[in-house]
Each structure stands twice: as structure tokens, then as C-alpha cells.
N, C-alpha and C positions, 0 to 999 in steps of 0.2 A: 644283529644285522637284520634289517627289514627293508624291503623295497615295495613302494606303492606306485604302480605305473599309471593308474587312472581310476576314476570312479564314474560309474554311469548306471542308470536304472537297469535292474535285472530282477528276475524271480518275483515280479510283482503279482504273479498268480499265487504265490505262497506267503508273501509278506503283506502285512496290513497297510504299510506305508513305506515310502522311500526312506524316511528317517529311521524306521525300524531296520531296514536293510543296511543302511550305512552304519548303524550302531553295531551290527555284527562285524562289519569291516573294521571298525575301530578296535576290535579285540586284538588286532595285530600289535597294538601298543600297550597292552595291559601289563606287560612285564618290563616296561621301559625303565631304564636307569641311566645314570650319567655315563656309564660305559657303553651304552647302546650307540649304534650307527644306523642312520636312516637315509634312504635315497627316495626322493619323491619327485613328482612331475610338476615342474614350475609353471607349466601351461594350464594346469587344471586347478581352478579355484577351490573346488570341493576337496580335492586331495590336500591342498595346502591348508585348508581349514581343519581337516581331520588331523593332520600331523602337527599343527601349530601348538607350540607350548609344551610338547612332549620332551621329557628329559633325554639327553644324548646329543651327539654331533649330527647335524643335518647337512646333506648336500642335495642339490637340485639339478635336474636336467631340463633342457628346453629344445624344441625344434623351431620355435617361433622367434627367438631372440638370443642375444649373446650374454644377457645378464643372468648367468647360471654357471654352476661348476662344470657342467658338460653341456655343449650346445652344438647345433648344426649350423655351420657357416655355409649358407645356401649359395652365396655369391662365389666363394672360392671352391665350394664342393667338398669340404672337409668336415669330418666329425672331430670336434675339439674337446679334449678332456683335461681338466685342471690346467688350462692355459696352453696346452700343447696339442698340435694336430696328431690324430691317432690313425685315421684311415680315410681314404677318399670315398665319397658316396658311391662312385662307380664300382668300387671294390666290395661293396656290401650287396650281395646278390639276393636281396629281399625286396618285395614290393612295399611301398607305402612309407609315409612319414612316421607312422606309429612304430614300424620296425626300426627306423632310425632311433626313435626314442628308446625302444627296448635295448638297442645296442649301447646307447649312452648310459642307460640305467645299469646295465651289466658291467660296464667299465667302472662306474662309480662304486659299485658294490665291492670291488676288489681293493685291497690296501694300496696306497700310493707306491709302495716299493715293488709291486708286481711287475714282472718283465713285460713292458708294453709291446715289444716286438712279438713275443709269443701270443699275447692276447689279440693283437691285430691280425696275426696269421690265422688264428682261430676264427675270427669274424669273417675273414676272406673265404675260408673254407666252408663256412656254414651255409646250408641251403634250407629252403622252406620245409617245415615239418608237414607231415601228412595232414590234409584237410584244413590247412591254415594258409590261405592264399597260395595254394600249390598249383602251378601250371601243370595241366595234364597232357595236352597235346594241341597242335594247331592243325585244323582240317579245312582245306580250301580257303585259307587266309583268315579263319576264325579261331581265336585262341580260347580254349576251354579251361576254366580255372575253378578248382575245388576249394571252397572256403566253408565247408560244411560245419566246422567248429564254431562258426559265427552264429551265436544264438541270441544276440542282442541287437537292438537297433543301432547302438553306438558302434559296435564292431562291423556291422554291415555298412554303415556310413564310411568308416575308415577304409573298408574294402573298395567301395565305389570310388572314393577319392584317390585310391592308389593306382587305378588302372587308367592308362593314358590312351584309351580307345573308347569309341562308343560302346555302351554296355547293354547287353540283354541280361537282366537280373532275375534270377529264380528266387522268389520271395514267398515264404510260407512255411507251414508246419504246425506244430502244437503251440498255440498262442500262449505267450508268457506275460502279456499285458503291456508290451512296449508301444510307443507312440510312432507308428509308421509314417505319420505325416511329417516327421522330422527328416525323412529322406527325400521329400518332394523337390527341394531346391537342387540338391546334388543330382537328381535324376531328370531334371528338366530337359537336358539335351541327350538323354540316353536313347538307345534304340527302342527300348521298351521293358516293361515289367511283366513277368508271368506270375500271377498270384495263384497259389495252389494249397492243397491240404486244408486242415481244419481252420487255419487262420485266413484262408483265401478270401472269404466274404468280408472280413474286417479290413484286410489289406485293400481290397477293392473300394470299400466305403471311404477309406481315408485318403486314397491316392487317385481314384478315378477322376478324370477331368483336369488333373494337375500334371499327370505324366501319361504317356502311352501305356496302356495296360490291357491285358487279356487274362481271362480266368481259365484255369484247368482244375481238375478235381484231385483224386487220390491215386491216379495212374501215373507213376513217375516216368515210364517210358513215353507216355503222351506229352508230358512236360518237356522232355528232352527233344522230342520230335517237333513240338511247337517252337522251341528255342532255335532249332536248326533252321526252321522255315523263316523265322524272323531275322536271323543274323545275316549280315553282309560281310564280304571280305574286308578285313581291317577292323572288325568288331571283336569284342570279347564276350563270351557267355560266362557269367559268374554265378555259381551256386553259393550264395551268401544269405541264408534264409531268415536271419533275425528271429528265429523261433527254435524251440526244441524239436526233436525228431520223432517223438513217440507216437504221433498219429499214424505214421506210415512205415517207420523203421525201428529196429531194435536199439539204435543209438546213433549219435552223430557220426561215428566212425562207419557204421553200416550204411548210413545215407551217403557218405563220401565214397565208400567202396562201390556202391551201386551206380553212383554218378560216373565214376571212372570206368566201370565195366561198360556202361552204355555209350560213353564217349569213345572208348577204344574200339567199339563195334561199328562206329560210323564209317 
């Protein structure tokens, strides 16, 4: 049993090319046999290409359309699995379409004879994990969200698209070679971007003039203070750095814990 939720560029500071990185991901299939079961993202052409032709039974999930084994009926507001509604979107207490996709993938990973009611109850009870689009608190109408585990441009793009408020995005850290310009369109109507840490200069170079952007350095308290000054009631401040943490922190978890501590002190 294997699940491939998505493919996106990552660790390009360590890999010679994107093809080399994807080749490592393909190791998921190295022991494939006719007895294997695979769940893949029907909305991701790279994932489909990587999984194509592998031995075993294949099922696909989609949040973009209904031509999949599990899909999101956006009009009716239901997650549909193997032709049957499973759970209403409003009962899945996680931000973002990517988490809808994760729930669909999890459902397909279970055998068809699994008790659907028990699984649906589990989804309803599930809450955001620490540092993964985790709401911390709301202060004076501003929602502060910890997505410190986001260390790629693709995951930060998913985070920005998951928030239905104007966003102040905290973007930076140890550069992993991502293309920050890919965030420009999604951030066009944002409140602003605060570029910080080692990657701050490159973030500024790729986004300045395309989005509202200010620079900070390596003082995280100053980053939070600038975010507080920029945000307005009804906004969200989102720590979704698209970078590793090791320029300023011991780990992504440490970065998230320090973010929470500073927000709790506001």
C-alpha cells in the first residue's frame, strides 16, 4: 500500500536537478507487484506520470473534478469516496483544499470493507497538527496561523490559498532553492509579505514590485512586531516560510514554538 499525495520541487539545495529529486521519490514503487495498492493525486500530472504503469491496483483522488475514485463535490459540499458521500466539507475542521485531498487519500488507503461511519467520525474529530496551518489565536480581529512546517514554495502556496482573509505572510529562512516568484499571483491582493532570514534578499528580489513587501533581518521578535503593525482587523498573519529553519532556529518545530510564544505574548 502506497500513497503519493503530490510532487513539487524541494531540497534543490541538495539535489543536482529536479529529475534527480523525483527519482528518489520513485523509490516508493521499487517493490511494486500485482498485489500492491496505490493511491495517487489525480490533479497532479507529475504524480500521475511517476505512478503510471506500475504494477498493482490504482485509485485516484481529486479536489478539482469528479472523474476520480474519491473527489470533492464542491457544489454539494461533500467528500465522495467510491461513489458514496463520506463527510460534509464543513465537518472537516482543516484549512485548505490540500487537506481535503489528504482526507480523500486517507479514505482510499483503507479497504472498501472499512466501517465508513467510524472513519468519518475520525475525520470529524481530527484537528490541525502542530505547525501545519495551525490557528494559534485571534488578537484584535487578526488571526495568527502557524504553518512553520511549510518549507517549500508549493506548501506555502497551498497555505495562502487556504486562508479566506487578507494575508500578511512571513516568508524566509534558510534558502532551499525554491522559486518564490510562483507566489506572486496568489499574493497580489495580500496585505503584504515580510521577507526575513537568510533567504530574505532573494525573496525580495523575486517578489518586490509584484507584491507589497518589506524586509526584516534575523530578529524574529522584530518580524512579529512588523507583522502586527501591518495587519488590520479581519486579516490573517501566516507563518509559512517556504524555507528551512536552520538560519535562525534549531528546527521547524522550534520556529513554530517561538512563533506561538511571541503571539501568545501579544
